[in-house]
N, CA and C atoms of all chains as a GROMACS GRO file, in nm:
protein
  534
    1UNK      N    1  13.588   8.008   7.301
    1UNK     CA    2  13.496   8.111   7.251
    1UNK      C    3  13.352   8.077   7.288
    2UNK      N    4  13.318   7.951   7.261
    2UNK     CA    5  13.183   7.906   7.296
    2UNK      C    6  13.160   7.918   7.446
    3UNK      N    7  13.268   7.886   7.519
    3UNK     CA    8  13.258   7.893   7.666
    3UNK      C    9  13.226   8.034   7.712
    4UNK      N   10  13.292   8.131   7.652
    4UNK     CA   11  13.270   8.271   7.689
    4UNK      C   12  13.126   8.311   7.657
    5UNK      N   13  13.080   8.268   7.539
    5UNK     CA   14  12.945   8.304   7.498
    5UNK      C   15  12.840   8.247   7.594
    6UNK      N   16  12.862   8.121   7.630
    6UNK     CA   17  12.768   8.056   7.721
    6UNK      C   18  12.766   8.124   7.858
    7UNK      N   19  12.886   8.162   7.901
    7UNK     CA   20  12.897   8.229   8.030
    7UNK      C   21  12.821   8.361   8.028
    8UNK      N   22  12.841   8.436   7.918
    8UNK     CA   23  12.773   8.565   7.903
    8UNK      C   24  12.621   8.544   7.902
    9UNK      N   25  12.579   8.443   7.826
    9UNK     CA   26  12.436   8.414   7.815
    9UNK      C   27  12.379   8.378   7.953
   10UNK      N   28  12.457   8.301   8.028
   10UNK     CA   29  12.410   8.257   8.158
   10UNK      C   30  12.394   8.374   8.254
   11UNK      N   31  12.479   8.476   8.236
   11UNK     CA   32  12.471   8.593   8.324
   11UNK      C   33  12.356   8.684   8.282
   12UNK      N   34  12.343   8.703   8.151
   12UNK     CA   35  12.247   8.801   8.101
   12UNK      C   36  12.104   8.747   8.104
   13UNK      N   37  12.086   8.621   8.065
   13UNK     CA   38  11.950   8.567   8.050
   13UNK      C   39  11.864   8.575   8.176
   14UNK      N   40  11.917   8.534   8.292
   14UNK     CA   41  11.830   8.541   8.410
   14UNK      C   42  11.783   8.684   8.439
   15UNK      N   43  11.870   8.781   8.406
   15UNK     CA   44  11.830   8.920   8.431
   15UNK      C   45  11.715   8.960   8.341
   16UNK      N   46  11.725   8.918   8.213
   16UNK     CA   47  11.617   8.949   8.120
   16UNK      C   48  11.487   8.884   8.168
   17UNK      N   49  11.500   8.759   8.212
   17UNK     CA   50  11.383   8.686   8.257
   17UNK      C   51  11.320   8.756   8.380
   18UNK      N   52  11.407   8.797   8.471
   18UNK     CA   53  11.358   8.861   8.593
   18UNK      C   54  11.285   8.990   8.561
   19UNK      N   55  11.340   9.064   8.464
   19UNK     CA   56  11.273   9.189   8.426
   19UNK      C   57  11.137   9.161   8.367
   20UNK      N   58  11.131   9.055   8.286
   20UNK     CA   59  11.005   9.019   8.221
   20UNK      C   60  10.898   8.980   8.322
   21UNK      N   61  10.940   8.919   8.433
   21UNK     CA   62  10.843   8.874   8.532
   21UNK      C   63  10.790   8.987   8.620
   22UNK      N   64  10.864   9.094   8.623
   22UNK     CA   65  10.826   9.201   8.715
   22UNK      C   66  10.768   9.320   8.640
   23UNK      N   67  10.636   9.328   8.628
   23UNK     CA   68  10.581   9.448   8.568
   23UNK      C   69  10.603   9.564   8.665
   24UNK      N   70  10.630   9.679   8.609
   24UNK     CA   71  10.656   9.798   8.690
   24UNK      C   72  10.538   9.823   8.784
   25UNK      N   73  10.557   9.816   8.916
   25UNK     CA   74  10.443   9.842   9.004
   25UNK      C   75  10.407   9.991   9.002
   26UNK      N   76  10.279  10.018   8.992
   26UNK     CA   77  10.236  10.157   8.991
   26UNK      C   78  10.248  10.211   9.133
   27UNK      N   79  10.317  10.324   9.150
   27UNK     CA   80  10.332  10.376   9.287
   27UNK      C   81  10.198  10.417   9.346
   28UNK      N   82  10.187  10.404   9.476
   28UNK     CA   83  10.062  10.440   9.544
   28UNK      C   84  10.055  10.590   9.565
   29UNK      N   85   9.937  10.644   9.543
   29UNK     CA   86   9.914  10.787   9.563
   29UNK      C   87   9.917  10.820   9.713
   30UNK      N   88   9.854  10.734   9.791
   30UNK     CA   89   9.851  10.756   9.936
   30UNK      C   90   9.956  10.667  10.000
   31UNK      N   91  10.035  10.729  10.088
   31UNK     CA   92  10.143  10.655  10.150
   31UNK      C   93  10.122  10.647  10.300
   32UNK      N   94  10.196  10.556  10.363
   32UNK     CA   95  10.191  10.544  10.508
   32UNK      C   96  10.224  10.679  10.570
   33UNK      N   97  10.142  10.723  10.662
   33UNK     CA   98  10.161  10.853  10.726
   33UNK      C   99  10.068  10.960  10.671
   34UNK      N  100  10.014  10.936  10.550
   34UNK     CA  101   9.918  11.032  10.492
   34UNK      C  102   9.784  11.020  10.564
   35UNK      N  103   9.709  11.130  10.562
   35UNK     CA  104   9.573  11.126  10.616
   35UNK      C  105   9.483  11.062  10.510
   36UNK      N  106   9.407  10.961  10.551
   36UNK     CA  107   9.316  10.895  10.458
   36UNK      C  108   9.197  10.987  10.430
   37UNK      N  109   9.164  11.009  10.302
   37UNK     CA  110   9.052  11.098  10.271
   37UNK      C  111   8.920  11.044  10.328
   38UNK      N  112   8.839  11.135  10.380
   38UNK     CA  113   8.709  11.092  10.432
   38UNK      C  114   8.617  11.054  10.315
   39UNK      N  115   8.520  10.971  10.344
   39UNK     CA  116   8.424  10.932  10.241
   39UNK      C  117   8.292  10.898  10.307
   40UNK      N  118   8.191  10.890  10.224
   40UNK     CA  119   8.061  10.841  10.271
   40UNK      C  120   8.013  10.739  10.169
   41UNK      N  121   7.999  10.616  10.214
   41UNK     CA  122   7.956  10.508  10.124
   41UNK      C  123   7.841  10.431  10.189
   42UNK      N  124   7.774  10.353  10.108
   42UNK     CA  125   7.659  10.277  10.158
   42UNK      C  126   7.684  10.126  10.153
   43UNK      N  127   7.616  10.059  10.242
   43UNK     CA  128   7.607   9.913  10.228
   43UNK      C  129   7.465   9.872  10.262
   44UNK      N  130   7.429   9.754  10.218
   44UNK     CA  131   7.296   9.702  10.239
   44UNK      C  132   7.302   9.601  10.352
   45UNK      N  133   7.235   9.628  10.463
   45UNK     CA  134   7.250   9.542  10.580
   45UNK      C  135   7.137   9.439  10.592
   46UNK      N  136   7.056   9.425  10.490
   46UNK     CA  137   6.948   9.326  10.496
   46UNK      C  138   6.812   9.392  10.501
   47UNK      N  139   6.806   9.508  10.570
   47UNK     CA  140   6.677   9.577  10.577
   47UNK      C  141   6.679   9.707  10.497
   48UNK      N  142   6.796   9.767  10.484
   48UNK     CA  143   6.802   9.892  10.410
   48UNK      C  144   6.945   9.935  10.389
   49UNK      N  145   6.964  10.044  10.317
   49UNK     CA  146   7.099  10.094  10.294
   49UNK      C  147   7.144  10.178  10.412
   50UNK      N  148   7.265  10.153  10.455
   50UNK     CA  149   7.323  10.228  10.567
   50UNK      C  150   7.441  10.309  10.518
   51UNK      N  151   7.452  10.432  10.570
   51UNK     CA  152   7.568  10.515  10.537
   51UNK      C  153   7.684  10.484  10.631
   52UNK      N  154   7.803  10.486  10.577
   52UNK     CA  155   7.924  10.473  10.659
   52UNK      C  156   8.020  10.583  10.617
   53UNK      N  157   8.074  10.656  10.714
   53UNK     CA  158   8.179  10.753  10.682
   53UNK      C  159   8.307  10.710  10.753
   54UNK      N  160   8.419  10.751  10.697
   54UNK     CA  161   8.546  10.720  10.765
   54UNK      C  162   8.555  10.802  10.894
   55UNK      N  163   8.507  10.926  10.888
   55UNK     CA  164   8.524  11.016  11.003
   55UNK      C  165   8.447  10.968  11.127
   56UNK      N  166   8.346  10.882  11.107
   56UNK     CA  167   8.272  10.836  11.225
   56UNK      C  168   8.358  10.749  11.317
   57UNK      N  169   8.471  10.699  11.264
   57UNK     CA  170   8.559  10.615  11.347
   57UNK      C  171   8.675  10.694  11.407
   58UNK      N  172   8.688  10.821  11.366
   58UNK     CA  173   8.799  10.904  11.412
   58UNK      C  174   8.800  10.910  11.565
   59UNK      N  175   8.914  10.879  11.623
   59UNK     CA  176   8.929  10.884  11.768
   59UNK      C  177   8.867  10.766  11.841
   60UNK      N  178   8.798  10.678  11.766
   60UNK     CA  179   8.730  10.565  11.831
   60UNK      C  180   8.794  10.431  11.799
   61UNK      N  181   8.817  10.406  11.672
   61UNK     CA  182   8.880  10.278  11.637
   61UNK      C  183   8.964  10.292  11.512
   62UNK      N  184   9.054  10.196  11.497
   62UNK     CA  185   9.129  10.186  11.371
   62UNK      C  186   9.032  10.134  11.265
   63UNK      N  187   9.064  10.157  11.141
   63UNK     CA  188   8.980  10.108  11.032
   63UNK      C  189   9.068  10.035  10.931
   64UNK      N  190   9.025   9.916  10.893
   64UNK     CA  191   9.086   9.849  10.778
   64UNK      C  192   8.996   9.874  10.660
   65UNK      N  193   9.049   9.936  10.556
   65UNK     CA  194   8.975   9.952  10.432
   65UNK      C  195   9.031   9.849  10.335
   66UNK      N  196   8.949   9.753  10.299
   66UNK     CA  197   8.996   9.648  10.210
   66UNK      C  198   8.928   9.665  10.074
   67UNK      N  199   9.000   9.726   9.982
   67UNK     CA  200   8.946   9.742   9.847
   67UNK      C  201   8.964   9.610   9.772
   68UNK      N  202   8.859   9.564   9.710
   68UNK     CA  203   8.869   9.442   9.630
   68UNK      C  204   8.809   9.467   9.493
   69UNK      N  205   8.843   9.380   9.401
   69UNK     CA  206   8.818   9.411   9.261
   69UNK      C  207   8.669   9.402   9.228
   70UNK      N  208   8.609   9.289   9.253
   70UNK     CA  209   8.466   9.272   9.232
   70UNK      C  210   8.414   9.172   9.333
   71UNK      N  211   8.285   9.184   9.362
   71UNK     CA  212   8.220   9.080   9.441
   71UNK      C  213   8.236   8.947   9.368
   72UNK      N  214   8.236   8.842   9.443
   72UNK     CA  215   8.246   8.706   9.389
   72UNK      C  216   8.383   8.676   9.329
   73UNK      N  217   8.485   8.755   9.369
   73UNK     CA  218   8.622   8.717   9.336
   73UNK      C  219   8.690   8.675   9.466
   74UNK      N  220   8.800   8.606   9.456
   74UNK     CA  221   8.866   8.550   9.574
   74UNK      C  222   8.932   8.654   9.662
   75UNK      N  223   8.982   8.609   9.775
   75UNK     CA  224   9.060   8.696   9.864
   75UNK      C  225   8.981   8.755   9.977
   76UNK      N  226   8.850   8.882  10.138
   76UNK     CA  227   8.750   8.916  10.238
   76UNK      C  228   8.736   8.807  10.343
   77UNK      N  229   8.747   8.682  10.296
   77UNK     CA  230   8.738   8.571  10.391
   77UNK      C  231   8.851   8.575  10.493
   78UNK      N  232   8.969   8.616  10.446
   78UNK     CA  233   9.085   8.620  10.535
   78UNK      C  234   9.060   8.720  10.648
   79UNK      N  235   8.995   8.831  10.617
   79UNK     CA  236   8.964   8.928  10.722
   79UNK      C  237   8.858   8.872  10.817
   80UNK      N  238   8.761   8.801  10.759
   80UNK     CA  239   8.657   8.741  10.843
   80UNK      C  240   8.720   8.645  10.944
   81UNK      N  241   8.818   8.566  10.896
   81UNK     CA  242   8.884   8.470  10.985
   81UNK      C  243   8.959   8.539  11.098
   82UNK      N  244   9.001   8.661  11.071
   82UNK     CA  245   9.079   8.735  11.172
   82UNK      C  246   8.997   8.842  11.243
   83UNK      N  247   8.865   8.839  11.221
   83UNK     CA  248   8.781   8.948  11.269
   83UNK      C  249   8.785   8.964  11.421
   84UNK      N  250   8.786   8.853  11.491
   84UNK     CA  251   8.786   8.860  11.639
   84UNK      C  252   8.913   8.929  11.688
   85UNK      N  253   9.027   8.890  11.628
   85UNK     CA  254   9.155   8.952  11.665
   85UNK      C  255   9.151   9.101  11.637
   86UNK      N  256   9.097   9.138  11.521
   86UNK     CA  257   9.095   9.278  11.481
   86UNK      C  258   9.001   9.358  11.571
   87UNK      N  259   8.886   9.300  11.601
   87UNK     CA  260   8.791   9.370  11.688
   87UNK      C  261   8.849   9.387  11.828
   88UNK      N  262   8.922   9.286  11.873
   88UNK     CA  263   8.986   9.295  12.005
   88UNK      C  264   9.088   9.407  12.007
   89UNK      N  265   9.142   9.441  11.890
   89UNK     CA  266   9.241   9.549  11.881
   89UNK      C  267   9.173   9.679  11.833
   90UNK      N  268   9.044   9.692  11.863
   90UNK     CA  269   8.971   9.817  11.831
   90UNK      C  270   8.975   9.851  11.683
   91UNK      N  271   8.957   9.752  11.599
   91UNK     CA  272   8.970   9.778  11.456
   91UNK      C  273   8.842   9.738  11.381
   92UNK      N  274   8.787   9.832  11.309
   92UNK     CA  275   8.668   9.806  11.227
   92UNK      C  276   8.713   9.770  11.085
   93UNK      N  277   8.663   9.659  11.035
   93UNK     CA  278   8.696   9.620  10.898
   93UNK      C  279   8.584   9.664  10.805
   94UNK      N  280   8.621   9.727  10.694
   94UNK     CA  281   8.526   9.768  10.592
   94UNK      C  282   8.578   9.722  10.456
   95UNK      N  283   8.502   9.641  10.387
   95UNK     CA  284   8.536   9.607  10.249
   95UNK      C  285   8.483   9.716  10.157
   96UNK      N  286   8.552   9.743  10.049
   96UNK     CA  287   8.504   9.843   9.953
   96UNK      C  288   8.523   9.788   9.811
   97UNK      N  289   8.417   9.796   9.732
   97UNK     CA  290   8.433   9.765   9.590
   97UNK      C  291   8.336   9.852   9.510
   98UNK      N  292   8.346   9.844   9.381
   98UNK     CA  293   8.261   9.925   9.295
   98UNK      C  294   8.134   9.851   9.253
   99UNK      N  295   8.102   9.747   9.328
   99UNK     CA  296   7.976   9.675   9.302
   99UNK      C  297   7.859   9.750   9.364
  100UNK      N  298   7.738   9.712   9.327
  100UNK     CA  299   7.619   9.770   9.388
  100UNK      C  300   7.605   9.716   9.530
  101UNK      N  301   7.532   9.788   9.617
  101UNK     CA  302   7.512   9.740   9.754
  101UNK      C  303   7.448   9.600   9.757
  102UNK      N  304   7.364   9.572   9.660
  102UNK     CA  305   7.293   9.444   9.660
  102UNK      C  306   7.386   9.329   9.621
  103UNK      N  307   7.471   9.353   9.522
  103UNK     CA  308   7.570   9.252   9.483
  103UNK      C  309   7.661   9.224   9.602
  104UNK      N  310   7.700   9.331   9.673
  104UNK     CA  311   7.790   9.313   9.787
  104UNK      C  312   7.724   9.235   9.900
  105UNK      N  313   7.595   9.262   9.921
  105UNK     CA  314   7.523   9.190  10.027
  105UNK      C  315   7.518   9.041   9.991
  106UNK      N  316   7.488   9.011   9.865
  106UNK     CA  317   7.482   8.872   9.821
  106UNK      C  318   7.618   8.805   9.836
  107UNK      N  319   7.724   8.880   9.803
  107UNK     CA  320   7.861   8.831   9.815
  107UNK      C  321   7.892   8.802   9.962
  108UNK      N  322   7.857   8.898  10.049
  108UNK     CA  323   7.883   8.883  10.193
  108UNK      C  324   7.812   8.758  10.247
  109UNK      N  325   7.687   8.740  10.206
  109UNK     CA  326   7.610   8.624  10.253
  109UNK      C  327   7.674   8.494  10.204
  110UNK      N  328   7.717   8.497  10.078
  110UNK     CA  329   7.772   8.375  10.019
  110UNK      C  330   7.900   8.330  10.090
  111UNK      N  331   7.986   8.427  10.122
  111UNK     CA  332   8.115   8.388  10.181
  111UNK      C  333   8.116   8.403  10.333
  112UNK      N  334   8.003   8.441  10.390
  112UNK     CA  335   7.992   8.446  10.536
  112UNK      C  336   8.064   8.563  10.600
  113UNK      N  337   8.067   8.678  10.530
  113UNK     CA  338   8.132   8.798  10.585
  113UNK      C  339   8.030   8.876  10.667
  114UNK      N  340   8.067   8.915  10.788
  114UNK     CA  341   7.972   8.986  10.875
  114UNK      C  342   8.002   9.135  10.886
  115UNK      N  343   8.117   9.178  10.834
  115UNK     CA  344   8.146   9.323  10.838
  115UNK      C  345   8.089   9.388  10.712
  116UNK      N  346   8.068   9.521  10.713
  116UNK     CA  347   8.006   9.586  10.598
  116UNK      C  348   8.094   9.581  10.472
  117UNK      N  349   8.033   9.551  10.360
  117UNK     CA  350   8.100   9.564  10.231
  117UNK      C  351   8.040   9.688  10.164
  118UNK      N  352   8.119   9.792  10.155
  118UNK     CA  353   8.068   9.921  10.108
  118UNK      C  354   8.071   9.927   9.956
  119UNK      N  355   7.973   9.999   9.904
  119UNK     CA  356   7.958  10.007   9.760
  119UNK      C  357   8.007  10.143   9.709
  120UNK      N  358   8.116  10.142   9.636
  120UNK     CA  359   8.167  10.265   9.576
  120UNK      C  360   8.117  10.270   9.431
  121UNK      N  361   7.989  10.276   9.418
  121UNK     CA  362   7.921  10.276   9.288
  121UNK      C  363   7.965  10.400   9.210
  122UNK      N  364   8.031  10.382   9.098
  122UNK     CA  365   8.082  10.497   9.022
  122UNK      C  366   8.232  10.518   9.045
  123UNK      N  367   8.282  10.469   9.158
  123UNK     CA  368   8.426  10.467   9.179
  123UNK      C  369   8.490  10.596   9.229
  124UNK      N  370   8.408  10.689   9.281
  124UNK     CA  371   8.465  10.817   9.327
  124UNK      C  372   8.570  10.798   9.437
  125UNK      N  373   8.538  10.714   9.534
  125UNK     CA  374   8.630  10.695   9.647
  125UNK      C  375   8.754  10.618   9.601
  126UNK      N  376   8.730  10.520   9.514
  126UNK     CA  377   8.842  10.443   9.460
  126UNK      C  378   8.940  10.535   9.388
  127UNK      N  379   8.888  10.631   9.312
  127UNK     CA  380   8.976  10.728   9.245
  127UNK      C  381   9.043  10.819   9.345
  128UNK      N  382   8.966  10.864   9.445
  128UNK     CA  383   9.021  10.953   9.548
  128UNK      C  384   9.140  10.887   9.619
  129UNK      N  385   9.132  10.757   9.636
  129UNK     CA  386   9.240  10.683   9.700
  129UNK      C  387   9.350  10.644   9.600
  130UNK      N  388   9.330  10.681   9.474
  130UNK     CA  389   9.435  10.660   9.375
  130UNK      C  390   9.456  10.517   9.333
  131UNK      N  391   9.353  10.435   9.343
  131UNK     CA  392   9.374  10.294   9.311
  131UNK      C  393   9.276  10.243   9.205
  132UNK      N  394   9.220  10.336   9.128
  132UNK     CA  395   9.133  10.294   9.018
  132UNK      C  396   9.220  10.249   8.900
  133UNK      N  397   9.187  10.135   8.843
  133UNK     CA  398   9.262  10.084   8.729
  133UNK      C  399   9.176  10.097   8.604
  134UNK      N  400   9.217  10.183   8.512
  134UNK     CA  401   9.141  10.205   8.388
  134UNK      C  402   9.117  10.075   8.313
  135UNK      N  403   9.224   9.996   8.305
  135UNK     CA  404   9.219   9.875   8.224
  135UNK      C  405   9.105   9.782   8.269
  136UNK      N  406   9.085   9.772   8.400
  136UNK     CA  407   8.984   9.679   8.451
  136UNK      C  408   8.855   9.751   8.488
  137UNK      N  409   8.856   9.884   8.482
  137UNK     CA  410   8.741   9.963   8.528
  137UNK      C  411   8.701   9.920   8.669
  138UNK      N  412   8.800   9.904   8.753
  138UNK     CA  413   8.777   9.856   8.890
  138UNK      C  414   8.893   9.900   8.978
  139UNK      N  415   8.882   9.867   9.106
  139UNK     CA  416   8.986   9.903   9.202
  139UNK      C  417   9.098   9.801   9.200
  140UNK      N  418   9.219   9.849   9.233
  140UNK     CA  419   9.327   9.755   9.265
  140UNK      C  420   9.292   9.688   9.397
  141UNK      N  421   9.354   9.574   9.422
  141UNK     CA  422   9.336   9.511   9.552
  141UNK      C  423   9.433   9.576   9.650
  142UNK      N  424   9.378   9.653   9.742
  142UNK     CA  425   9.463   9.724   9.838
  142UNK      C  426   9.397   9.720   9.975
  143UNK      N  427   9.476   9.695  10.078
  143UNK     CA  428   9.428   9.708  10.216
  143UNK      C  429   9.498   9.827  10.280
  144UNK      N  430   9.420   9.914  10.339
  144UNK     CA  431   9.475  10.024  10.418
  144UNK      C  432   9.440   9.999  10.564
  145UNK      N  433   9.538  10.018  10.652
  145UNK     CA  434   9.508  10.024  10.794
  145UNK      C  435   9.517  10.170  10.834
  146UNK      N  436   9.405  10.222  10.884
  146UNK     CA  437   9.397  10.363  10.919
  146UNK      C  438   9.383  10.374  11.071
  147UNK      N  439   9.467  10.456  11.130
  147UNK     CA  440   9.467  10.470  11.276
  147UNK      C  441   9.355  10.559  11.324
  148UNK      N  442   9.342  10.567  11.455
  148UNK     CA  443   9.234  10.648  11.513
  148UNK      C  444   9.249  10.796  11.479
  149UNK      N  445   9.371  10.836  11.446
  149UNK     CA  446   9.394  10.976  11.409
  149UNK      C  447   9.366  11.001  11.260
  150UNK      N  448   9.323  10.897  11.188
  150UNK     CA  449   9.288  10.914  11.046
  150UNK      C  450   9.406  10.897  10.952
  151UNK      N  451   9.523  10.866  11.008
  151UNK     CA  452   9.642  10.850  10.923
  151UNK      C  453   9.664  10.704  10.885
  152UNK      N  454   9.721  10.685  10.768
  152UNK     CA  455   9.746  10.549  10.719
  152UNK      C  456   9.866  10.489  10.793
  153UNK      N  457   9.842  10.372  10.853
  153UNK     CA  458   9.949  10.306  10.929
  153UNK      C  459  10.019  10.196  10.849
  154UNK      N  460   9.941  10.128  10.766
  154UNK     CA  461   9.996  10.019  10.684
  154UNK      C  462   9.924  10.017  10.551
  155UNK      N  463   9.994   9.966  10.450
  155UNK     CA  464   9.933   9.945  10.320
  155UNK      C  465   9.975   9.809  10.268
  156UNK      N  466   9.882   9.741  10.203
  156UNK     CA  467   9.916   9.618  10.132
  156UNK      C  468   9.858   9.631   9.993
  157UNK      N  469   9.939   9.605   9.891
  157UNK     CA  470   9.897   9.633   9.755
  157UNK      C  471   9.901   9.508   9.669
  158UNK      N  472   9.803   9.494   9.581
  158UNK     CA  473   9.794   9.388   9.482
  158UNK      C  474   9.808   9.249   9.548
  159UNK      N  475   9.905   9.171   9.501
  159UNK     CA  476   9.917   9.034   9.548
  159UNK      C  477   9.942   9.026   9.699
  160UNK      N  478  10.015   9.124   9.752
  160UNK     CA  479  10.043   9.124   9.895
  160UNK      C  480   9.916   9.142   9.979
  161UNK      N  481   9.811   9.196   9.915
  161UNK     CA  482   9.690   9.228   9.991
  161UNK      C  483   9.601   9.106  10.012
  162UNK      N  484   9.635   8.993   9.950
  162UNK     CA  485   9.550   8.875   9.963
  162UNK      C  486   9.556   8.821  10.106
  163UNK      N  487   9.677   8.822  10.164
  163UNK     CA  488   9.693   8.776  10.302
  163UNK      C  489   9.710   8.897  10.394
  164UNK      N  490   9.612   8.926  10.478
  164UNK     CA  491   9.618   9.049  10.558
  164UNK      C  492   9.701   9.036  10.686
  165UNK      N  493   9.787   8.934  10.694
  165UNK     CA  494   9.862   8.908  10.817
  165UNK      C  495   9.935   9.033  10.868
  166UNK      N  496   9.997   9.106  10.774
  166UNK     CA  497  10.075   9.224  10.813
  166UNK      C  498   9.988   9.323  10.891
  167UNK      N  499   9.863   9.338  10.845
  167UNK     CA  500   9.773   9.433  10.910
  167UNK      C  501   9.723   9.380  11.043
  168UNK      N  502   9.691   9.252  11.046
  168UNK     CA  503   9.645   9.191  11.171
  168UNK      C  504   9.756   9.202  11.275
  169UNK      N  505   9.880   9.170  11.233
  169UNK     CA  506   9.994   9.179  11.325
  169UNK      C  507  10.014   9.322  11.376
  170UNK      N  508  10.000   9.418  11.284
  170UNK     CA  509  10.019   9.558  11.322
  170UNK      C  510   9.916   9.599  11.426
  171UNK      N  511   9.792   9.555  11.409
  171UNK     CA  512   9.686   9.587  11.505
  171UNK      C  513   9.717   9.527  11.641
  172UNK      N  514   9.764   9.402  11.640
  172UNK     CA  515   9.792   9.336  11.766
  172UNK      C  516   9.911   9.399  11.836
  173UNK      N  517  10.010   9.442  11.756
  173UNK     CA  518  10.126   9.510  11.815
  173UNK      C  519  10.083   9.638  11.884
  174UNK      N  520   9.997   9.713  11.817
  174UNK     CA  521   9.949   9.839  11.874
  174UNK      C  522   9.875   9.814  12.004
  175UNK      N  523   9.796   9.708  12.002
  175UNK     CA  524   9.718   9.672  12.120
  175UNK      C  525   9.810   9.641  12.237
  176UNK      N  526   9.918   9.564  12.209
  176UNK     CA  527  10.012   9.526  12.312
  176UNK      C  528  10.091   9.644  12.364
  177UNK      N  529  10.119   9.738  12.275
  177UNK     CA  530  10.209   9.847  12.313
  177UNK      C  531  10.136   9.956  12.392
  178UNK      N  532  10.009   9.938  12.413
  178UNK     CA  533   9.936  10.041  12.486
  178UNK      C  534   9.965  10.041  12.634
   0.00000   0.00000   0.00000
């Protein structure tokens, strides 16, 4: 009887643990193949603020948009 | 951001412009760029409009999720890296180099 209980526990417990470790990932609104929305944002290049739009790269180069949480964080 | 800086030559060789985006002010971003030696623009989404438009604003943190998008010349998204996967941009660098080779 104890053997059966232990076996059951051994099967069930890792599943519970695995579920606990995996928070439900929030699905992405934009998916591969979607058109990336255009934007106009600024950055400071040392002398003044410069505008950047996504559309200025259309037909010219690929763009990596790297969203990060805050300045002075890793990654 | 440092990981992209390390791969910047490869990305530029594959016709790829890197843009960092966060909800910090332009001045905070400039200071951040100087501190970590980033030479590509770090754009300021002050207020978070673009972050929301891209669907990656997190209410809990009042900030963006960590996400990398690779956008092709036609404006379409070619690759995405989300959260923890976005720390190492290898997938995107590889994708750029593959595209370059396949031309």
